[in-house]
N, C-alpha and C positions, 0 to 999 in steps of 0.2 A: 506494501499499500503507499503511496507516492503521500509525502506532506506536502502539506499548502501554505505558500506564505501570500495572505492578502494584501497588496497595495492598492495605490490611487496612484494614477500616472498622467502628465498632459503630453500631447502630441501638440508641442509649443511650437506657435510659428512666427516669424517678423514679417511679415506680409510681402515680403520677397521672394515665397518659394521656399524659403529655406526653415530647417528645423534647428531645435537647439537638442542637443545628447552631451550628457554629462558623464563623467568616471568617476567614480567613486576614488579617496583615498587606500592606496594598497591596491587597487586592483586594476585591469587590463582590459574591462569590458565597457564600453559606450553603449549607454542604454539616453533612457526618456528620464525627466527628473521626476520626482515624485516619492513616494517612500509609504513606509506599512502604515496599515490603518489599524490605530485603536479600537479596543474593546468598547461598543459604544458609539462610535464618532462617524458620522456620514462620509460617504467615499469623497463628496466636495468637499468638506471641512477637512477632510487630512490632505487634501491636496493641495488647497489655500494654504495649510500651516509649512505642508513640507517646501513648497515655493519660496514663502518666505522663508522660512530657516536658511533652504541651502542655498536660493541664489538671490533671495533680497526682493523679489515682484512682489507684491501684492496683487490678489484678485477678488474681483466679488463675485459670488456663484454663476449669477446670469453671465458672465463672460467666458463661460466652460461650457461648452457643448458635450452632451452625453456620446460615446462614440460606440461604447459595449463592454462588455466581459473577453477578456482574453487571456489563454495559458501558454505557460513554454515551460521547461526545465528553465530552474534559479539557475543563473550566469555567477553565482557566487556563491550558492551555498549549496554542493552538492548533496544529491538524495531529496533536494525538493523542488517542486514547482512553482511557480509564481502565477497565481489569479488577479489579473490585473483589471481595476475599473477605469478604462480609458477615457480622457477627456481631452477634446481639441482646444488650444486656446490660442490667442493672438498678440500678442505684446508690441508694444513699441518701446519699453523701459530697456536700459541697460541693466545686463546681469552680472551680478557680483559674488562668483564662487564661496560659498561657507560652510561651516559647517563640517561633513565629511566630503563633500565634495572638493576633487583634485583639479577636475578640467573642468570646462562648458566651452561646447565648440558648435559654431552657427554652420550647419553643411547643407547642401543641395547633396540632390539621388550620387552623382559621381565623386564627391568626397565623404559623404556616406560608407561607401562599396569601399577606400579606403582604407578603414577604420575596422578595430577587432570590435563587432555587436555581439550584445547578449542577445539570446536565441529569441526572445520576445521583440526587439525593434527589428531585430534582421528579417525573422519570419513572419510577424503578423503587421508590425506598426509603418515601417516603411516601405513595404507593398499596396497599404491602404493611402499613402501619401502620395507615392510615387507610380500610380497603376495610370499605364501606359491609355494615350488618350484615343 
């Protein structure tokens, strides 16, 4: 039986066709910003809290469009899967990596493909964003 980690994450867009990917300190994989949902916390509340803590971004719940639930093997926790409540959020404010975030990069599809991507980002999120026209 696979153990699950419940997270809220953002398909964070900048209005120029790019998305923000982050890499946590001491890890190799780039992924969507976000984090674990605390007991009793609504996913959008968790996302707003995580974006503020990790990137200095403040969002209102109405800014986030719910995209669905996605699952994938956890990138940094062997034997676990992530169950992600994914939201699309467009921001125009600068980001400042903080907390456990070591690196944050705005990428287009070509740039993203050159990075070491977490399974959820690689297999579910980026294909949704960069689907062929």
